[in-house]
PDB file of N, CA, C and O in Angstrom:
ATOM      1  N   UNK A   1       0.833  -1.164   0.000  1.00  0.00           N
ATOM      2  CA  UNK A   1       0.000   0.000   0.000  1.00  0.00           C
ATOM      3  C   UNK A   1       0.888   1.240   0.000  1.00  0.00           C
ATOM      4  O   UNK A   1       1.780   1.362   0.839  1.00  0.00           O
ATOM      5  N   UNK A   2       0.647   2.174  -0.947  1.00  0.00           N
ATOM      6  CA  UNK A   2       1.480   3.361  -1.055  1.00  0.00           C
ATOM      7  C   UNK A   2       0.977   4.508  -0.199  1.00  0.00           C
ATOM      8  O   UNK A   2      -0.088   4.444   0.415  1.00  0.00           O
ATOM      9  N   UNK A   3       1.776   5.546  -0.183  1.00  0.00           N
ATOM     10  CA  UNK A   3       1.417   6.750   0.561  1.00  0.00           C
ATOM     11  C   UNK A   3       0.330   7.519  -0.174  1.00  0.00           C
ATOM     12  O   UNK A   3       0.341   7.588  -1.403  1.00  0.00           O
ATOM     13  N   UNK A   4      -0.604   8.093   0.562  1.00  0.00           N
ATOM     14  CA  UNK A   4      -1.663   8.901  -0.051  1.00  0.00           C
ATOM     15  C   UNK A   4      -1.049  10.112  -0.736  1.00  0.00           C
ATOM     16  O   UNK A   4      -0.027  10.635  -0.291  1.00  0.00           O
ATOM     17  N   UNK A   5      -1.678  10.557  -1.823  1.00  0.00           N
ATOM     18  CA  UNK A   5      -1.160  11.714  -2.553  1.00  0.00           C
ATOM     19  C   UNK A   5      -2.114  12.895  -2.530  1.00  0.00           C
ATOM     20  O   UNK A   5      -1.723  14.005  -2.891  1.00  0.00           O
ATOM     21  N   UNK A   6      -3.359  12.682  -2.112  1.00  0.00           N
ATOM     22  CA  UNK A   6      -4.337  13.765  -2.046  1.00  0.00           C
ATOM     23  C   UNK A   6      -4.922  13.824  -0.645  1.00  0.00           C
ATOM     24  O   UNK A   6      -5.112  12.804   0.017  1.00  0.00           O
ATOM     25  N   UNK A   7      -5.205  15.063  -0.207  1.00  0.00           N
ATOM     26  CA  UNK A   7      -5.621  15.266   1.170  1.00  0.00           C
ATOM     27  C   UNK A   7      -6.810  16.205   1.240  1.00  0.00           C
ATOM     28  O   UNK A   7      -7.009  17.042   0.359  1.00  0.00           O
ATOM     29  N   UNK A   8      -7.604  16.059   2.302  1.00  0.00           N
ATOM     30  CA  UNK A   8      -8.779  16.886   2.517  1.00  0.00           C
ATOM     31  C   UNK A   8      -8.584  17.740   3.760  1.00  0.00           C
ATOM     32  O   UNK A   8      -7.664  17.518   4.548  1.00  0.00           O
ATOM     33  N   UNK A   9      -9.472  18.727   3.923  1.00  0.00           N
ATOM     34  CA  UNK A   9      -9.454  19.598   5.097  1.00  0.00           C
ATOM     35  C   UNK A   9      -9.390  18.750   6.359  1.00  0.00           C
ATOM     36  O   UNK A   9     -10.137  17.782   6.503  1.00  0.00           O
ATOM     37  N   UNK A  10      -8.500  19.114   7.267  1.00  0.00           N
ATOM     38  CA  UNK A  10      -8.387  18.404   8.539  1.00  0.00           C
ATOM     39  C   UNK A  10      -7.378  17.281   8.545  1.00  0.00           C
ATOM     40  O   UNK A  10      -6.921  16.874   9.613  1.00  0.00           O
ATOM     41  N   UNK A  11      -7.008  16.758   7.359  1.00  0.00           N
ATOM     42  CA  UNK A  11      -5.956  15.740   7.311  1.00  0.00           C
ATOM     43  C   UNK A  11      -4.648  16.376   7.756  1.00  0.00           C
ATOM     44  O   UNK A  11      -4.484  17.594   7.687  1.00  0.00           O
ATOM     45  N   UNK A  12      -3.721  15.547   8.211  1.00  0.00           N
ATOM     46  CA  UNK A  12      -2.400  16.049   8.605  1.00  0.00           C
ATOM     47  C   UNK A  12      -1.396  15.819   7.474  1.00  0.00           C
ATOM     48  O   UNK A  12      -1.409  14.781   6.813  1.00  0.00           O
ATOM     49  N   UNK A  13      -0.536  16.802   7.270  1.00  0.00           N
ATOM     50  CA  UNK A  13       0.497  16.698   6.229  1.00  0.00           C
ATOM     51  C   UNK A  13       1.478  15.588   6.604  1.00  0.00           C
ATOM     52  O   UNK A  13       2.001  15.584   7.718  1.00  0.00           O
ATOM     53  N   UNK A  14       1.735  14.644   5.690  1.00  0.00           N
ATOM     54  CA  UNK A  14       2.655  13.551   5.995  1.00  0.00           C
ATOM     55  C   UNK A  14       4.116  13.998   5.968  1.00  0.00           C
ATOM     56  O   UNK A  14       4.975  13.381   6.599  1.00  0.00           O
ATOM     57  N   UNK A  15       4.388  15.080   5.228  1.00  0.00           N
ATOM     58  CA  UNK A  15       5.749  15.583   5.070  1.00  0.00           C
ATOM     59  C   UNK A  15       5.697  17.095   4.897  1.00  0.00           C
ATOM     60  O   UNK A  15       4.676  17.633   4.470  1.00  0.00           O
ATOM     61  N   UNK A  16       6.794  17.791   5.224  1.00  0.00           N
ATOM     62  CA  UNK A  16       6.814  19.223   4.968  1.00  0.00           C
ATOM     63  C   UNK A  16       6.822  19.475   3.467  1.00  0.00           C
ATOM     64  O   UNK A  16       7.351  18.669   2.702  1.00  0.00           O
ATOM     65  N   UNK A  17       6.240  20.585   3.046  1.00  0.00           N
ATOM     66  CA  UNK A  17       6.268  20.910   1.627  1.00  0.00           C
ATOM     67  C   UNK A  17       5.208  21.900   1.228  1.00  0.00           C
ATOM     68  O   UNK A  17       4.465  22.420   2.060  1.00  0.00           O
ATOM     69  N   UNK A  18       5.153  22.151  -0.065  1.00  0.00           N
ATOM     70  CA  UNK A  18       4.158  23.048  -0.637  1.00  0.00           C
ATOM     71  C   UNK A  18       3.075  22.183  -1.267  1.00  0.00           C
ATOM     72  O   UNK A  18       3.357  21.223  -1.985  1.00  0.00           O
ATOM     73  N   UNK A  19       1.827  22.548  -0.981  1.00  0.00           N
ATOM     74  CA  UNK A  19       0.670  21.812  -1.478  1.00  0.00           C
ATOM     75  C   UNK A  19      -0.221  22.766  -2.256  1.00  0.00           C
ATOM     76  O   UNK A  19      -0.330  23.942  -1.909  1.00  0.00           O
ATOM     77  N   UNK A  20      -0.861  22.261  -3.314  1.00  0.00           N
ATOM     78  CA  UNK A  20      -1.773  23.072  -4.127  1.00  0.00           C
ATOM     79  C   UNK A  20      -3.122  22.370  -4.242  1.00  0.00           C
ATOM     80  O   UNK A  20      -3.239  21.160  -4.050  1.00  0.00           O
ATOM     81  N   UNK A  21      -4.137  23.173  -4.563  1.00  0.00           N
ATOM     82  CA  UNK A  21      -5.471  22.618  -4.790  1.00  0.00           C
ATOM     83  C   UNK A  21      -5.504  21.914  -6.138  1.00  0.00           C
ATOM     84  O   UNK A  21      -4.923  22.397  -7.110  1.00  0.00           O
ATOM     85  N   UNK A  22      -6.180  20.781  -6.196  1.00  0.00           N
ATOM     86  CA  UNK A  22      -6.445  20.088  -7.456  1.00  0.00           C
ATOM     87  C   UNK A  22      -7.935  19.789  -7.516  1.00  0.00           C
ATOM     88  O   UNK A  22      -8.589  19.632  -6.484  1.00  0.00           O
ATOM     89  N   UNK A  23      -8.470  19.709  -8.741  1.00  0.00           N
ATOM     90  CA  UNK A  23      -9.885  19.428  -8.927  1.00  0.00           C
ATOM     91  C   UNK A  23     -10.150  17.942  -9.034  1.00  0.00           C
ATOM     92  O   UNK A  23      -9.228  17.127  -8.995  1.00  0.00           O
ATOM     93  N   UNK A  24     -11.431  17.597  -9.169  1.00  0.00           N
ATOM     94  CA  UNK A  24     -11.825  16.189  -9.292  1.00  0.00           C
ATOM     95  C   UNK A  24     -11.267  15.564 -10.555  1.00  0.00           C
ATOM     96  O   UNK A  24     -10.624  14.515 -10.507  1.00  0.00           O
ATOM     97  N   UNK A  25     -11.516  16.213 -11.692  1.00  0.00           N
ATOM     98  CA  UNK A  25     -11.026  15.699 -12.976  1.00  0.00           C
ATOM     99  C   UNK A  25      -9.620  16.237 -13.195  1.00  0.00           C
ATOM    100  O   UNK A  25      -9.370  17.419 -12.963  1.00  0.00           O
ATOM    101  N   UNK A  26      -8.720  15.408 -13.628  1.00  0.00           N
ATOM    102  CA  UNK A  26      -7.328  15.807 -13.798  1.00  0.00           C
ATOM    103  C   UNK A  26      -6.986  16.075 -15.265  1.00  0.00           C
ATOM    104  O   UNK A  26      -5.845  15.867 -15.676  1.00  0.00           O
ATOM    105  N   UNK A  27      -7.956  16.531 -16.057  1.00  0.00           N
ATOM    106  CA  UNK A  27      -7.663  16.776 -17.469  1.00  0.00           C
ATOM    107  C   UNK A  27      -7.248  18.223 -17.678  1.00  0.00           C
ATOM    108  O   UNK A  27      -7.491  19.071 -16.819  1.00  0.00           O
ATOM    109  N   UNK A  28      -6.633  18.505 -18.797  1.00  0.00           N
ATOM    110  CA  UNK A  28      -6.164  19.842 -19.142  1.00  0.00           C
ATOM    111  C   UNK A  28      -7.320  20.839 -19.168  1.00  0.00           C
ATOM    112  O   UNK A  28      -7.155  21.983 -18.745  1.00  0.00           O
ATOM    113  N   UNK A  29      -8.477  20.423 -19.654  1.00  0.00           N
ATOM    114  CA  UNK A  29      -9.616  21.320 -19.823  1.00  0.00           C
ATOM    115  C   UNK A  29     -10.263  21.750 -18.510  1.00  0.00           C
ATOM    116  O   UNK A  29     -10.964  22.761 -18.471  1.00  0.00           O
ATOM    117  N   UNK A  30     -10.037  20.994 -17.436  1.00  0.00           N
ATOM    118  CA  UNK A  30     -10.644  21.346 -16.150  1.00  0.00           C
ATOM    119  C   UNK A  30      -9.595  21.834 -15.149  1.00  0.00           C
ATOM    120  O   UNK A  30      -9.843  21.858 -13.943  1.00  0.00           O
ATOM    121  N   UNK A  31      -8.435  22.219 -15.651  1.00  0.00           N
ATOM    122  CA  UNK A  31      -7.366  22.695 -14.785  1.00  0.00           C
ATOM    123  C   UNK A  31      -7.822  23.935 -14.013  1.00  0.00           C
ATOM    124  O   UNK A  31      -8.480  24.811 -14.573  1.00  0.00           O
ATOM    125  N   UNK A  32      -7.473  24.003 -12.740  1.00  0.00           N
ATOM    126  CA  UNK A  32      -7.863  25.127 -11.895  1.00  0.00           C
ATOM    127  C   UNK A  32      -6.988  26.332 -12.218  1.00  0.00           C
ATOM    128  O   UNK A  32      -5.764  26.217 -12.280  1.00  0.00           O
ATOM    129  N   UNK A  33      -7.611  27.475 -12.422  1.00  0.00           N
ATOM    130  CA  UNK A  33      -6.879  28.715 -12.642  1.00  0.00           C
ATOM    131  C   UNK A  33      -6.501  29.309 -11.286  1.00  0.00           C
ATOM    132  O   UNK A  33      -7.356  29.442 -10.411  1.00  0.00           O
ATOM    133  N   UNK A  34      -5.249  29.659 -11.108  1.00  0.00           N
ATOM    134  CA  UNK A  34      -4.750  30.245  -9.859  1.00  0.00           C
ATOM    135  C   UNK A  34      -5.166  29.450  -8.616  1.00  0.00           C
ATOM    136  O   UNK A  34      -5.864  29.979  -7.751  1.00  0.00           O
ATOM    137  N   UNK A  35      -4.742  28.182  -8.521  1.00  0.00           N
ATOM    138  CA  UNK A  35      -5.107  27.381  -7.345  1.00  0.00           C
ATOM    139  C   UNK A  35      -4.429  27.931  -6.090  1.00  0.00           C
ATOM    140  O   UNK A  35      -3.372  28.557  -6.166  1.00  0.00           O
ATOM    141  N   UNK A  36      -5.052  27.688  -4.937  1.00  0.00           N
ATOM    142  CA  UNK A  36      -4.434  28.074  -3.663  1.00  0.00           C
ATOM    143  C   UNK A  36      -3.167  27.256  -3.476  1.00  0.00           C
ATOM    144  O   UNK A  36      -3.118  26.082  -3.844  1.00  0.00           O
ATOM    145  N   UNK A  37      -2.146  27.877  -2.904  1.00  0.00           N
ATOM    146  CA  UNK A  37      -0.886  27.203  -2.569  1.00  0.00           C
ATOM    147  C   UNK A  37      -0.630  27.450  -1.091  1.00  0.00           C
ATOM    148  O   UNK A  37      -0.791  28.568  -0.601  1.00  0.00           O
ATOM    149  N   UNK A  38      -0.233  26.405  -0.389  1.00  0.00           N
ATOM    150  CA  UNK A  38       0.087  26.536   1.031  1.00  0.00           C
ATOM    151  C   UNK A  38       1.388  25.812   1.321  1.00  0.00           C
ATOM    152  O   UNK A  38       1.778  24.903   0.588  1.00  0.00           O
ATOM    153  N   UNK A  39       2.056  26.213   2.390  1.00  0.00           N
ATOM    154  CA  UNK A  39       3.257  25.515   2.839  1.00  0.00           C
ATOM    155  C   UNK A  39       2.975  24.985   4.235  1.00  0.00           C
ATOM    156  O   UNK A  39       2.588  25.734   5.132  1.00  0.00           O
ATOM    157  N   UNK A  40       3.172  23.689   4.406  1.00  0.00           N
ATOM    158  CA  UNK A  40       2.902  23.042   5.692  1.00  0.00           C
ATOM    159  C   UNK A  40       4.131  22.287   6.179  1.00  0.00           C
ATOM    160  O   UNK A  40       4.957  21.824   5.392  1.00  0.00           O
ATOM    161  N   UNK A  41       4.225  22.177   7.484  1.00  0.00           N
ATOM    162  CA  UNK A  41       5.227  21.322   8.107  1.00  0.00           C
ATOM    163  C   UNK A  41       4.568  19.969   8.375  1.00  0.00           C
ATOM    164  O   UNK A  41       3.342  19.864   8.409  1.00  0.00           O
ATOM    165  N   UNK A  42       5.377  18.954   8.561  1.00  0.00           N
ATOM    166  CA  UNK A  42       4.847  17.620   8.861  1.00  0.00           C
ATOM    167  C   UNK A  42       3.942  17.699  10.086  1.00  0.00           C
ATOM    168  O   UNK A  42       4.322  18.258  11.115  1.00  0.00           O
ATOM    169  N   UNK A  43       2.736  17.132   9.964  1.00  0.00           N
ATOM    170  CA  UNK A  43       1.799  17.074  11.079  1.00  0.00           C
ATOM    171  C   UNK A  43       0.807  18.220  11.132  1.00  0.00           C
ATOM    172  O   UNK A  43      -0.188  18.133  11.852  1.00  0.00           O
ATOM    173  N   UNK A  44       1.052  19.305  10.382  1.00  0.00           N
ATOM    174  CA  UNK A  44       0.085  20.407  10.369  1.00  0.00           C
ATOM    175  C   UNK A  44      -1.158  19.974   9.600  1.00  0.00           C
ATOM    176  O   UNK A  44      -1.083  19.143   8.695  1.00  0.00           O
ATOM    177  N   UNK A  45      -2.299  20.544   9.970  1.00  0.00           N
ATOM    178  CA  UNK A  45      -3.566  20.187   9.325  1.00  0.00           C
ATOM    179  C   UNK A  45      -3.819  21.028   8.077  1.00  0.00           C
ATOM    180  O   UNK A  45      -3.459  22.203   8.008  1.00  0.00           O
ATOM    181  N   UNK A  46      -4.454  20.383   7.088  1.00  0.00           N
ATOM    182  CA  UNK A  46      -4.820  21.069   5.858  1.00  0.00           C
ATOM    183  C   UNK A  46      -6.044  21.953   6.109  1.00  0.00           C
ATOM    184  O   UNK A  46      -6.979  21.539   6.794  1.00  0.00           O
ATOM    185  N   UNK A  47      -6.039  23.181   5.550  1.00  0.00           N
ATOM    186  CA  UNK A  47      -7.202  24.069   5.675  1.00  0.00           C
ATOM    187  C   UNK A  47      -8.259  23.710   4.635  1.00  0.00           C
ATOM    188  O   UNK A  47      -8.082  22.774   3.855  1.00  0.00           O
ATOM    189  N   UNK A  48      -9.352  24.460   4.631  1.00  0.00           N
ATOM    190  CA  UNK A  48     -10.402  24.266   3.624  1.00  0.00           C
ATOM    191  C   UNK A  48      -9.879  24.635   2.250  1.00  0.00           C
ATOM    192  O   UNK A  48      -8.991  25.477   2.118  1.00  0.00           O
ATOM    193  N   UNK A  49     -10.434  24.001   1.228  1.00  0.00           N
ATOM    194  CA  UNK A  49     -10.133  24.360  -0.155  1.00  0.00           C
ATOM    195  C   UNK A  49     -11.153  25.402  -0.608  1.00  0.00           C
ATOM    196  O   UNK A  49     -12.077  25.741   0.132  1.00  0.00           O
ATOM    197  N   UNK A  50     -10.977  25.908  -1.832  1.00  0.00           N
ATOM    198  CA  UNK A  50     -11.882  26.928  -2.361  1.00  0.00           C
ATOM    199  C   UNK A  50     -13.292  26.409  -2.597  1.00  0.00           C
ATOM    200  O   UNK A  50     -14.257  27.170  -2.524  1.00  0.00           O
ATOM    201  N   UNK A  51     -13.415  25.113  -2.882  1.00  0.00           N
ATOM    202  CA  UNK A  51     -14.752  24.510  -2.982  1.00  0.00           C
ATOM    203  C   UNK A  51     -14.684  23.043  -2.582  1.00  0.00           C
ATOM    204  O   UNK A  51     -13.601  22.466  -2.491  1.00  0.00           O
ATOM    205  N   UNK A  52     -15.847  22.446  -2.345  1.00  0.00           N
ATOM    206  CA  UNK A  52     -15.924  21.090  -1.780  1.00  0.00           C
ATOM    207  C   UNK A  52     -15.387  19.989  -2.689  1.00  0.00           C
ATOM    208  O   UNK A  52     -15.102  18.890  -2.214  1.00  0.00           O
ATOM    209  N   UNK A  53     -15.243  20.265  -3.998  1.00  0.00           N
ATOM    210  CA  UNK A  53     -14.787  19.243  -4.935  1.00  0.00           C
ATOM    211  C   UNK A  53     -13.268  19.210  -5.101  1.00  0.00           C
ATOM    212  O   UNK A  53     -12.748  18.426  -5.896  1.00  0.00           O
ATOM    213  N   UNK A  54     -12.563  20.045  -4.368  1.00  0.00           N
ATOM    214  CA  UNK A  54     -11.106  20.100  -4.500  1.00  0.00           C
ATOM    215  C   UNK A  54     -10.415  19.399  -3.348  1.00  0.00           C
ATOM    216  O   UNK A  54     -10.985  19.208  -2.274  1.00  0.00           O
ATOM    217  N   UNK A  55      -9.163  19.018  -3.602  1.00  0.00           N
ATOM    218  CA  UNK A  55      -8.324  18.375  -2.588  1.00  0.00           C
ATOM    219  C   UNK A  55      -6.954  19.049  -2.643  1.00  0.00           C
ATOM    220  O   UNK A  55      -6.684  19.853  -3.535  1.00  0.00           O
ATOM    221  N   UNK A  56      -6.103  18.716  -1.690  1.00  0.00           N
ATOM    222  CA  UNK A  56      -4.734  19.224  -1.657  1.00  0.00           C
ATOM    223  C   UNK A  56      -3.785  18.160  -2.182  1.00  0.00           C
ATOM    224  O   UNK A  56      -3.965  16.974  -1.903  1.00  0.00           O
ATOM    225  N   UNK A  57      -2.779  18.571  -2.939  1.00  0.00           N
ATOM    226  CA  UNK A  57      -1.774  17.650  -3.467  1.00  0.00           C
ATOM    227  C   UNK A  57      -0.407  18.321  -3.365  1.00  0.00           C
ATOM    228  O   UNK A  57      -0.283  19.523  -3.602  1.00  0.00           O
ATOM    229  N   UNK A  58       0.615  17.547  -3.014  1.00  0.00           N
ATOM    230  CA  UNK A  58       1.963  18.090  -2.859  1.00  0.00           C
ATOM    231  C   UNK A  58       2.553  18.443  -4.214  1.00  0.00           C
ATOM    232  O   UNK A  58       2.394  17.708  -5.189  1.00  0.00           O
ATOM    233  N   UNK A  59       3.241  19.587  -4.259  1.00  0.00           N
ATOM    234  CA  UNK A  59       3.929  20.019  -5.478  1.00  0.00           C
ATOM    235  C   UNK A  59       5.237  19.245  -5.552  1.00  0.00           C
ATOM    236  O   UNK A  59       6.000  19.205  -4.586  1.00  0.00           O
ATOM    237  N   UNK A  60       5.489  18.639  -6.687  1.00  0.00           N
ATOM    238  CA  UNK A  60       6.741  17.900  -6.876  1.00  0.00           C
ATOM    239  C   UNK A  60       7.854  18.895  -7.178  1.00  0.00           C
ATOM    240  O   UNK A  60       7.664  19.831  -7.954  1.00  0.00           O
ATOM    241  N   UNK A  61       8.997  18.695  -6.572  1.00  0.00           N
ATOM    242  CA  UNK A  61      10.147  19.576  -6.821  1.00  0.00           C
ATOM    243  C   UNK A  61      10.747  19.251  -8.176  1.00  0.00           C
ATOM    244  O   UNK A  61      10.803  18.092  -8.586  1.00  0.00           O
ATOM    245  N   UNK A  62      11.192  20.287  -8.860  1.00  0.00           N
ATOM    246  CA  UNK A  62      11.862  20.095 -10.153  1.00  0.00           C
ATOM    247  C   UNK A  62      13.234  19.481  -9.899  1.00  0.00           C
ATOM    248  O   UNK A  62      13.917  19.817  -8.932  1.00  0.00           O
ATOM    249  N   UNK A  63      13.616  18.578 -10.787  1.00  0.00           N
ATOM    250  CA  UNK A  63      14.929  17.930 -10.653  1.00  0.00           C
ATOM    251  C   UNK A  63      16.020  18.851 -11.155  1.00  0.00           C
ATOM    252  O   UNK A  63      15.856  19.536 -12.164  1.00  0.00           O
ATOM    253  N   UNK A  64      17.129  18.862 -10.447  1.00  0.00           N
ATOM    254  CA  UNK A  64      18.285  19.652 -10.872  1.00  0.00           C
ATOM    255  C   UNK A  64      19.307  18.685 -11.451  1.00  0.00           C
ATOM    256  O   UNK A  64      19.689  17.706 -10.809  1.00  0.00           O
ATOM    257  N   UNK A  65      19.739  18.970 -12.661  1.00  0.00           N
ATOM    258  CA  UNK A  65      20.695  18.066 -13.331  1.00  0.00           C
ATOM    259  C   UNK A  65      22.100  18.553 -13.153  1.00  0.00           C
ATOM    260  O   UNK A  65      23.038  17.925 -13.645  1.00  0.00           O
TER     261      UNK A  65
END
């Protein structure tokens, strides 16, 4: 069983990092314009999203070559 990748209000952050809102459908046409971005430490709780159909997802860091 893998680690969860999406979180709801009240869940605790599994790791420190920057998280953004994502919508239900993950297609290009339903991409959220100007999603909320938050920075949390491990164990901090996620706040409410802009609407009930959104969740929080961690931003992946860009690789440095």
